[in-house]
PyMOL Python script that loads the backbone (N, CA, C, O; Angstrom):
from pymol import cmd

cmd.read_pdbstr("""\
ATOM      1  N   MET A   1      71.727  11.320 -89.619  1.00  0.00           N
ATOM      2  CA  MET A   1      72.263  12.431 -90.187  1.00  0.00           C
ATOM      3  C   MET A   1      71.332  13.837 -90.275  1.00  0.00           C
ATOM      4  O   MET A   1      70.233  13.899 -90.825  1.00  0.00           O
ATOM      5  N   ALA A   2      71.990  14.886 -89.644  1.00  0.00           N
ATOM      6  CA  ALA A   2      71.716  16.232 -89.547  1.00  0.00           C
ATOM      7  C   ALA A   2      71.677  17.164 -90.721  1.00  0.00           C
ATOM      8  O   ALA A   2      72.786  17.106 -91.252  1.00  0.00           O
ATOM      9  N   THR A   3      70.975  17.915 -91.298  1.00  0.00           N
ATOM     10  CA  THR A   3      71.000  18.753 -92.562  1.00  0.00           C
ATOM     11  C   THR A   3      70.807  20.356 -91.905  1.00  0.00           C
ATOM     12  O   THR A   3      70.244  20.748 -90.884  1.00  0.00           O
ATOM     13  N   GLN A   4      71.448  20.974 -92.845  1.00  0.00           N
ATOM     14  CA  GLN A   4      71.532  22.292 -92.629  1.00  0.00           C
ATOM     15  C   GLN A   4      70.177  23.043 -92.978  1.00  0.00           C
ATOM     16  O   GLN A   4      69.899  23.098 -94.176  1.00  0.00           O
ATOM     17  N   SER A   5      69.544  23.464 -92.325  1.00  0.00           N
ATOM     18  CA  SER A   5      68.136  24.206 -92.999  1.00  0.00           C
ATOM     19  C   SER A   5      68.257  25.373 -93.662  1.00  0.00           C
ATOM     20  O   SER A   5      69.167  25.973 -93.090  1.00  0.00           O
ATOM     21  N   GLU A   6      67.827  26.059 -94.593  1.00  0.00           N
ATOM     22  CA  GLU A   6      67.724  26.841 -95.261  1.00  0.00           C
ATOM     23  C   GLU A   6      66.829  28.130 -95.094  1.00  0.00           C
ATOM     24  O   GLU A   6      66.508  29.068 -95.824  1.00  0.00           O
ATOM     25  N   ILE A   7      66.566  27.727 -93.752  1.00  0.00           N
ATOM     26  CA  ILE A   7      65.662  28.798 -93.239  1.00  0.00           C
ATOM     27  C   ILE A   7      66.711  29.128 -91.807  1.00  0.00           C
ATOM     28  O   ILE A   7      67.148  28.407 -90.911  1.00  0.00           O
ATOM     29  N   PRO A   8      66.801  30.174 -92.037  1.00  0.00           N
ATOM     30  CA  PRO A   8      68.258  31.138 -90.723  1.00  0.00           C
ATOM     31  C   PRO A   8      66.894  30.674 -89.359  1.00  0.00           C
ATOM     32  O   PRO A   8      65.665  30.723 -89.389  1.00  0.00           O
ATOM     33  N   GLY A   9      68.149  30.134 -88.014  1.00  0.00           N
ATOM     34  CA  GLY A   9      67.530  30.002 -86.698  1.00  0.00           C
ATOM     35  C   GLY A   9      66.464  29.189 -87.014  1.00  0.00           C
ATOM     36  O   GLY A   9      65.562  29.508 -86.240  1.00  0.00           O
ATOM     37  N   LEU A  10      66.042  28.189 -87.841  1.00  0.00           N
ATOM     38  CA  LEU A  10      65.133  26.674 -87.482  1.00  0.00           C
ATOM     39  C   LEU A  10      66.097  25.705 -87.490  1.00  0.00           C
ATOM     40  O   LEU A  10      66.906  25.399 -88.365  1.00  0.00           O
ATOM     41  N   LYS A  11      65.798  25.031 -85.816  1.00  0.00           N
ATOM     42  CA  LYS A  11      66.771  23.987 -85.689  1.00  0.00           C
ATOM     43  C   LYS A  11      66.400  22.615 -86.280  1.00  0.00           C
ATOM     44  O   LYS A  11      67.106  21.750 -86.798  1.00  0.00           O
ATOM     45  N   GLN A  12      64.691  22.696 -85.977  1.00  0.00           N
ATOM     46  CA  GLN A  12      64.099  21.398 -86.335  1.00  0.00           C
ATOM     47  C   GLN A  12      62.592  21.596 -86.176  1.00  0.00           C
ATOM     48  O   GLN A  12      62.097  22.374 -85.361  1.00  0.00           O
ATOM     49  N   ILE A  13      61.952  20.877 -86.964  1.00  0.00           N
ATOM     50  CA  ILE A  13      60.377  20.752 -86.474  1.00  0.00           C
ATOM     51  C   ILE A  13      60.446  19.212 -86.328  1.00  0.00           C
ATOM     52  O   ILE A  13      61.168  18.363 -86.851  1.00  0.00           O
ATOM     53  N   TYR A  14      59.305  19.148 -85.311  1.00  0.00           N
ATOM     54  CA  TYR A  14      58.830  18.054 -85.001  1.00  0.00           C
ATOM     55  C   TYR A  14      57.397  17.746 -84.472  1.00  0.00           C
ATOM     56  O   TYR A  14      56.900  18.638 -83.785  1.00  0.00           O
ATOM     57  N   GLU A  15      56.651  16.615 -84.685  1.00  0.00           N
ATOM     58  CA  GLU A  15      55.485  16.063 -84.297  1.00  0.00           C
ATOM     59  C   GLU A  15      55.031  15.729 -82.852  1.00  0.00           C
ATOM     60  O   GLU A  15      55.395  14.648 -82.388  1.00  0.00           O
ATOM     61  N   GLU A  16      54.532  16.272 -82.360  1.00  0.00           N
ATOM     62  CA  GLU A  16      54.177  15.949 -81.152  1.00  0.00           C
ATOM     63  C   GLU A  16      52.351  15.741 -80.734  1.00  0.00           C
ATOM     64  O   GLU A  16      51.446  16.492 -81.097  1.00  0.00           O
ATOM     65  N   THR A  17      52.240  14.643 -79.985  1.00  0.00           N
ATOM     66  CA  THR A  17      50.803  14.499 -79.650  1.00  0.00           C
ATOM     67  C   THR A  17      50.281  14.288 -78.236  1.00  0.00           C
ATOM     68  O   THR A  17      50.532  13.371 -77.454  1.00  0.00           O
ATOM     69  N   ASP A  18      49.290  15.629 -78.053  1.00  0.00           N
ATOM     70  CA  ASP A  18      48.906  15.491 -76.443  1.00  0.00           C
ATOM     71  C   ASP A  18      47.737  14.533 -76.051  1.00  0.00           C
ATOM     72  O   ASP A  18      46.900  14.013 -76.789  1.00  0.00           O
ATOM     73  N   ALA A  19      47.905  14.427 -74.608  1.00  0.00           N
ATOM     74  CA  ALA A  19      47.107  13.312 -73.531  1.00  0.00           C
ATOM     75  C   ALA A  19      45.641  13.300 -74.563  1.00  0.00           C
ATOM     76  O   ALA A  19      45.138  12.186 -74.707  1.00  0.00           O
ATOM     77  N   ASP A  20      45.085  14.250 -75.136  1.00  0.00           N
ATOM     78  CA  ASP A  20      43.536  13.795 -75.868  1.00  0.00           C
ATOM     79  C   ASP A  20      43.879  13.226 -77.152  1.00  0.00           C
ATOM     80  O   ASP A  20      43.065  12.663 -77.884  1.00  0.00           O
ATOM     81  N   GLY A  21      45.134  13.393 -77.412  1.00  0.00           N
ATOM     82  CA  GLY A  21      45.266  12.648 -78.974  1.00  0.00           C
ATOM     83  C   GLY A  21      45.325  13.717 -80.063  1.00  0.00           C
ATOM     84  O   GLY A  21      45.047  13.353 -81.206  1.00  0.00           O
ATOM     85  N   LYS A  22      45.614  14.846 -79.873  1.00  0.00           N
ATOM     86  CA  LYS A  22      46.017  16.045 -80.536  1.00  0.00           C
ATOM     87  C   LYS A  22      47.173  16.379 -81.165  1.00  0.00           C
ATOM     88  O   LYS A  22      48.061  16.792 -80.418  1.00  0.00           O
ATOM     89  N   THR A  23      47.488  16.301 -82.664  1.00  0.00           N
ATOM     90  CA  THR A  23      48.652  16.466 -82.858  1.00  0.00           C
ATOM     91  C   THR A  23      48.934  17.841 -83.419  1.00  0.00           C
ATOM     92  O   THR A  23      48.150  18.489 -84.114  1.00  0.00           O
ATOM     93  N   ARG A  24      50.568  18.341 -82.905  1.00  0.00           N
ATOM     94  CA  ARG A  24      50.629  19.815 -83.120  1.00  0.00           C
ATOM     95  C   ARG A  24      52.245  19.557 -83.824  1.00  0.00           C
ATOM     96  O   ARG A  24      52.815  18.485 -83.619  1.00  0.00           O
ATOM     97  N   PHE A  25      52.763  20.425 -84.490  1.00  0.00           N
ATOM     98  CA  PHE A  25      54.010  20.411 -84.920  1.00  0.00           C
ATOM     99  C   PHE A  25      54.565  21.546 -84.361  1.00  0.00           C
ATOM    100  O   PHE A  25      54.047  22.657 -84.247  1.00  0.00           O
ATOM    101  N   VAL A  26      55.809  21.123 -83.978  1.00  0.00           N
ATOM    102  CA  VAL A  26      56.550  21.948 -83.151  1.00  0.00           C
ATOM    103  C   VAL A  26      57.911  22.661 -84.175  1.00  0.00           C
ATOM    104  O   VAL A  26      58.674  21.972 -84.852  1.00  0.00           O
ATOM    105  N   PHE A  27      57.957  24.151 -84.071  1.00  0.00           N
ATOM    106  CA  PHE A  27      58.973  24.583 -84.702  1.00  0.00           C
ATOM    107  C   PHE A  27      60.020  25.229 -83.537  1.00  0.00           C
ATOM    108  O   PHE A  27      59.718  26.175 -82.809  1.00  0.00           O
ATOM    109  N   GLU A  28      61.586  24.368 -83.513  1.00  0.00           N
ATOM    110  CA  GLU A  28      62.355  24.841 -82.645  1.00  0.00           C
ATOM    111  C   GLU A  28      63.332  25.625 -83.333  1.00  0.00           C
ATOM    112  O   GLU A  28      64.002  25.226 -84.286  1.00  0.00           O
ATOM    113  N   ILE A  29      63.396  27.032 -82.683  1.00  0.00           N
ATOM    114  CA  ILE A  29      64.096  28.014 -83.570  1.00  0.00           C
ATOM    115  C   ILE A  29      65.130  28.514 -82.247  1.00  0.00           C
ATOM    116  O   ILE A  29      64.921  28.553 -81.035  1.00  0.00           O
ATOM    117  N   ASP A  30      66.084  28.799 -82.912  1.00  0.00           N
ATOM    118  CA  ASP A  30      67.327  29.423 -82.335  1.00  0.00           C
ATOM    119  C   ASP A  30      67.271  30.568 -81.446  1.00  0.00           C
ATOM    120  O   ASP A  30      67.277  31.586 -82.138  1.00  0.00           O
ATOM    121  N   ASP A  31      67.229  30.791 -80.429  1.00  0.00           N
ATOM    122  CA  ASP A  31      66.867  32.097 -79.802  1.00  0.00           C
ATOM    123  C   ASP A  31      67.600  33.660 -80.449  1.00  0.00           C
ATOM    124  O   ASP A  31      67.133  34.792 -80.581  1.00  0.00           O
ATOM    125  N   ASP A  32      69.134  32.973 -80.790  1.00  0.00           N
ATOM    126  CA  ASP A  32      69.639  33.781 -81.074  1.00  0.00           C
ATOM    127  C   ASP A  32      69.697  34.565 -82.498  1.00  0.00           C
ATOM    128  O   ASP A  32      70.307  35.606 -82.742  1.00  0.00           O
ATOM    129  N   ARG A  33      68.860  33.748 -83.408  1.00  0.00           N
ATOM    130  CA  ARG A  33      68.742  33.816 -84.464  1.00  0.00           C
ATOM    131  C   ARG A  33      66.993  34.083 -85.055  1.00  0.00           C
ATOM    132  O   ARG A  33      66.651  34.364 -86.204  1.00  0.00           O
ATOM    133  N   SER A  34      65.995  33.858 -83.684  1.00  0.00           N
ATOM    134  CA  SER A  34      64.801  33.835 -84.050  1.00  0.00           C
ATOM    135  C   SER A  34      64.435  35.513 -85.015  1.00  0.00           C
ATOM    136  O   SER A  34      63.529  35.546 -85.848  1.00  0.00           O
ATOM    137  N   ASP A  35      65.006  36.335 -84.808  1.00  0.00           N
ATOM    138  CA  ASP A  35      64.664  37.757 -85.511  1.00  0.00           C
ATOM    139  C   ASP A  35      64.706  37.486 -87.153  1.00  0.00           C
ATOM    140  O   ASP A  35      63.866  37.923 -87.938  1.00  0.00           O
ATOM    141  N   GLU A  36      65.926  36.628 -87.528  1.00  0.00           N
ATOM    142  CA  GLU A  36      66.280  35.966 -88.724  1.00  0.00           C
ATOM    143  C   GLU A  36      65.067  35.286 -89.132  1.00  0.00           C
ATOM    144  O   GLU A  36      64.505  35.622 -90.175  1.00  0.00           O
ATOM    145  N   PHE A  37      64.716  34.565 -88.561  1.00  0.00           N
ATOM    146  CA  PHE A  37      63.846  33.388 -88.418  1.00  0.00           C
ATOM    147  C   PHE A  37      62.304  33.797 -89.139  1.00  0.00           C
ATOM    148  O   PHE A  37      61.710  33.267 -90.078  1.00  0.00           O
ATOM    149  N   PHE A  38      61.917  35.062 -88.204  1.00  0.00           N
ATOM    150  CA  PHE A  38      60.826  35.637 -88.666  1.00  0.00           C
ATOM    151  C   PHE A  38      60.503  36.739 -90.025  1.00  0.00           C
ATOM    152  O   PHE A  38      59.422  36.880 -90.597  1.00  0.00           O
ATOM    153  N   ALA A  39      61.768  37.426 -90.312  1.00  0.00           N
ATOM    154  CA  ALA A  39      62.043  38.223 -91.325  1.00  0.00           C
ATOM    155  C   ALA A  39      62.395  37.231 -92.233  1.00  0.00           C
ATOM    156  O   ALA A  39      62.837  37.922 -93.151  1.00  0.00           O
ATOM    157  N   ARG A  40      62.487  36.195 -92.556  1.00  0.00           N
ATOM    158  CA  ARG A  40      62.668  35.572 -93.498  1.00  0.00           C
ATOM    159  C   ARG A  40      61.091  35.174 -94.417  1.00  0.00           C
ATOM    160  O   ARG A  40      60.797  34.904 -95.581  1.00  0.00           O
ATOM    161  N   PHE A  41      60.454  35.313 -93.269  1.00  0.00           N
ATOM    162  CA  PHE A  41      58.809  35.171 -93.760  1.00  0.00           C
ATOM    163  C   PHE A  41      58.054  36.566 -93.758  1.00  0.00           C
ATOM    164  O   PHE A  41      56.839  36.747 -93.836  1.00  0.00           O
ATOM    165  N   GLY A  42      59.090  37.531 -93.649  1.00  0.00           N
ATOM    166  CA  GLY A  42      58.411  38.598 -93.964  1.00  0.00           C
ATOM    167  C   GLY A  42      57.712  39.419 -92.628  1.00  0.00           C
ATOM    168  O   GLY A  42      57.170  40.520 -92.733  1.00  0.00           O
ATOM    169  N   LEU A  43      57.814  38.811 -91.623  1.00  0.00           N
ATOM    170  CA  LEU A  43      57.235  39.027 -90.321  1.00  0.00           C
ATOM    171  C   LEU A  43      58.000  39.833 -89.282  1.00  0.00           C
ATOM    172  O   LEU A  43      59.222  39.944 -89.386  1.00  0.00           O
ATOM    173  N   GLN A  44      57.404  40.336 -88.398  1.00  0.00           N
ATOM    174  CA  GLN A  44      58.019  40.865 -87.266  1.00  0.00           C
ATOM    175  C   GLN A  44      58.550  39.813 -86.148  1.00  0.00           C
ATOM    176  O   GLN A  44      58.008  38.753 -85.837  1.00  0.00           O
ATOM    177  N   PRO A  45      59.650  40.327 -85.664  1.00  0.00           N
ATOM    178  CA  PRO A  45      60.071  39.715 -84.493  1.00  0.00           C
ATOM    179  C   PRO A  45      59.179  39.316 -83.369  1.00  0.00           C
ATOM    180  O   PRO A  45      58.544  40.085 -82.647  1.00  0.00           O
ATOM    181  N   GLY A  46      59.221  37.632 -83.294  1.00  0.00           N
ATOM    182  CA  GLY A  46      58.404  37.425 -82.178  1.00  0.00           C
ATOM    183  C   GLY A  46      56.766  37.440 -82.909  1.00  0.00           C
ATOM    184  O   GLY A  46      55.863  37.725 -82.122  1.00  0.00           O
ATOM    185  N   ASP A  47      56.460  37.214 -84.023  1.00  0.00           N
ATOM    186  CA  ASP A  47      55.085  37.179 -84.539  1.00  0.00           C
ATOM    187  C   ASP A  47      54.123  35.897 -84.554  1.00  0.00           C
ATOM    188  O   ASP A  47      53.244  35.655 -85.382  1.00  0.00           O
ATOM    189  N   GLU A  48      54.499  35.132 -83.437  1.00  0.00           N
ATOM    190  CA  GLU A  48      53.877  33.630 -84.009  1.00  0.00           C
ATOM    191  C   GLU A  48      52.528  33.416 -84.248  1.00  0.00           C
ATOM    192  O   GLU A  48      52.071  32.291 -84.449  1.00  0.00           O
ATOM    193  N   ALA A  49      51.764  34.584 -84.236  1.00  0.00           N
ATOM    194  CA  ALA A  49      50.396  34.637 -84.969  1.00  0.00           C
ATOM    195  C   ALA A  49      50.395  34.551 -86.537  1.00  0.00           C
ATOM    196  O   ALA A  49      49.840  33.744 -87.283  1.00  0.00           O
ATOM    197  N   GLY A  50      51.216  35.669 -86.810  1.00  0.00           N
ATOM    198  CA  GLY A  50      51.508  35.648 -88.298  1.00  0.00           C
ATOM    199  C   GLY A  50      52.070  34.570 -89.106  1.00  0.00           C
ATOM    200  O   GLY A  50      51.798  34.323 -90.281  1.00  0.00           O
ATOM    201  N   PHE A  51      53.076  33.815 -88.163  1.00  0.00           N
ATOM    202  CA  PHE A  51      53.694  32.763 -88.666  1.00  0.00           C
ATOM    203  C   PHE A  51      52.843  31.505 -88.846  1.00  0.00           C
ATOM    204  O   PHE A  51      53.035  30.624 -89.684  1.00  0.00           O
ATOM    205  N   GLU A  52      51.700  31.570 -87.768  1.00  0.00           N
ATOM    206  CA  GLU A  52      50.724  30.209 -87.758  1.00  0.00           C
ATOM    207  C   GLU A  52      50.112  30.275 -88.508  1.00  0.00           C
ATOM    208  O   GLU A  52      49.665  29.210 -88.934  1.00  0.00           O
ATOM    209  N   ALA A  53      49.609  31.783 -89.289  1.00  0.00           N
ATOM    210  CA  ALA A  53      48.502  31.865 -90.227  1.00  0.00           C
ATOM    211  C   ALA A  53      49.281  31.533 -91.737  1.00  0.00           C
ATOM    212  O   ALA A  53      48.734  31.028 -92.718  1.00  0.00           O
ATOM    213  N   LEU A  54      50.596  31.932 -91.635  1.00  0.00           N
ATOM    214  CA  LEU A  54      51.303  31.196 -92.692  1.00  0.00           C
ATOM    215  C   LEU A  54      51.436  29.861 -93.181  1.00  0.00           C
ATOM    216  O   LEU A  54      51.456  29.330 -94.292  1.00  0.00           O
ATOM    217  N   VAL A  55      51.532  29.437 -91.811  1.00  0.00           N
ATOM    218  CA  VAL A  55      51.771  27.793 -91.953  1.00  0.00           C
ATOM    219  C   VAL A  55      50.520  26.896 -92.246  1.00  0.00           C
ATOM    220  O   VAL A  55      50.602  25.831 -92.859  1.00  0.00           O
ATOM    221  N   ILE A  56      49.309  27.441 -91.733  1.00  0.00           N
ATOM    222  CA  ILE A  56      47.704  27.188 -92.100  1.00  0.00           C
ATOM    223  C   ILE A  56      47.702  26.994 -93.533  1.00  0.00           C
ATOM    224  O   ILE A  56      47.530  25.955 -94.170  1.00  0.00           O
ATOM    225  N   GLU A  57      47.982  28.481 -94.035  1.00  0.00           N
ATOM    226  CA  GLU A  57      47.475  28.611 -95.769  1.00  0.00           C
ATOM    227  C   GLU A  57      48.980  27.809 -96.248  1.00  0.00           C
ATOM    228  O   GLU A  57      48.644  27.150 -97.232  1.00  0.00           O
ATOM    229  N   ALA A  58      49.838  27.672 -96.104  1.00  0.00           N
ATOM    230  CA  ALA A  58      51.054  26.476 -96.945  1.00  0.00           C
ATOM    231  C   ALA A  58      50.243  25.240 -96.607  1.00  0.00           C
ATOM    232  O   ALA A  58      50.252  24.547 -97.625  1.00  0.00           O
ATOM    233  N   ILE A  59      49.488  24.588 -95.569  1.00  0.00           N
ATOM    234  CA  ILE A  59      48.873  23.645 -95.474  1.00  0.00           C
ATOM    235  C   ILE A  59      47.680  23.476 -96.149  1.00  0.00           C
ATOM    236  O   ILE A  59      47.405  22.465 -96.795  1.00  0.00           O
ATOM    237  N   ASN A  60      47.029  24.351 -96.028  1.00  0.00           N
ATOM    238  CA  ASN A  60      45.727  24.544 -96.949  1.00  0.00           C
ATOM    239  C   ASN A  60      45.980  24.276 -98.819  1.00  0.00           C
ATOM    240  O   ASN A  60      45.347  23.546 -99.582  1.00  0.00           O
ATOM    241  N   ASN A  61      47.154  25.193 -99.092  1.00  0.00           N
ATOM    242  CA  ASN A  61      47.498  25.185-100.702  1.00  0.00           C
ATOM    243  C   ASN A  61      48.197  23.921-101.000  1.00  0.00           C
ATOM    244  O   ASN A  61      48.397  23.609-102.174  1.00  0.00           O
ATOM    245  N   PHE A  62      48.554  23.229-100.102  1.00  0.00           N
ATOM    246  CA  PHE A  62      48.967  21.708-100.303  1.00  0.00           C
ATOM    247  C   PHE A  62      48.273  21.016-100.523  1.00  0.00           C
ATOM    248  O   PHE A  62      48.243  20.387-101.581  1.00  0.00           O
ATOM    249  N   VAL A  63      47.142  20.853 -99.197  1.00  0.00           N
ATOM    250  CA  VAL A  63      46.210  19.815 -99.378  1.00  0.00           C
ATOM    251  C   VAL A  63      45.224  20.156-100.742  1.00  0.00           C
ATOM    252  O   VAL A  63      44.525  19.311-101.301  1.00  0.00           O
ATOM    253  N   LYS A  64      45.307  21.253-101.047  1.00  0.00           N
ATOM    254  CA  LYS A  64      44.327  21.719-102.275  1.00  0.00           C
ATOM    255  C   LYS A  64      44.748  21.677-103.776  1.00  0.00           C
ATOM    256  O   LYS A  64      44.057  21.830-104.784  1.00  0.00           O
ATOM    257  N   GLY A  65      46.200  21.400-103.623  1.00  0.00           N
ATOM    258  CA  GLY A  65      46.986  20.705-104.625  1.00  0.00           C
ATOM    259  C   GLY A  65      47.570  21.836-105.499  1.00  0.00           C
ATOM    260  O   GLY A  65      47.960  21.566-106.635  1.00  0.00           O
ATOM    261  N   GLY A  66      47.646  23.108-105.008  1.00  0.00           N
ATOM    262  CA  GLY A  66      48.427  24.269-105.560  1.00  0.00           C
ATOM    263  C   GLY A  66      48.312  25.477-105.010  1.00  0.00           C
ATOM    264  O   GLY A  66      47.514  25.577-104.077  1.00  0.00           O
ATOM    265  N   SER A  67      48.768  26.204-105.271  1.00  0.00           N
ATOM    266  CA  SER A  67      49.033  27.871-104.493  1.00  0.00           C
ATOM    267  C   SER A  67      47.955  28.684-105.367  1.00  0.00           C
ATOM    268  O   SER A  67      47.340  28.477-106.413  1.00  0.00           O
ATOM    269  N   LYS A  68      48.046  29.826-104.306  1.00  0.00           N
ATOM    270  CA  LYS A  68      47.490  31.175-104.905  1.00  0.00           C
ATOM    271  C   LYS A  68      47.774  32.023-105.558  1.00  0.00           C
ATOM    272  O   LYS A  68      46.971  32.931-105.775  1.00  0.00           O
TER     273      LYS A  68
END
""", "prot")
cmd.dss("prot")
cmd.show_as("cartoon", "prot")
cmd.util.cbc("prot")
cmd.orient("prot")
């Protein structure tokens, strides 16, 4: 059953494993709504590096059991 994302433009998040056994998370974003997606996080359209930094910070905060 599909659910509607609360983040505009986000279609899905899935996990991929490459040939070396490394895992990565893929954020599938609707091309027509990518500006809305990045704006939701206070980023400029297409700022993939900024989004990556936010995701890493969120994971680190989750692992530490809290937020800043």
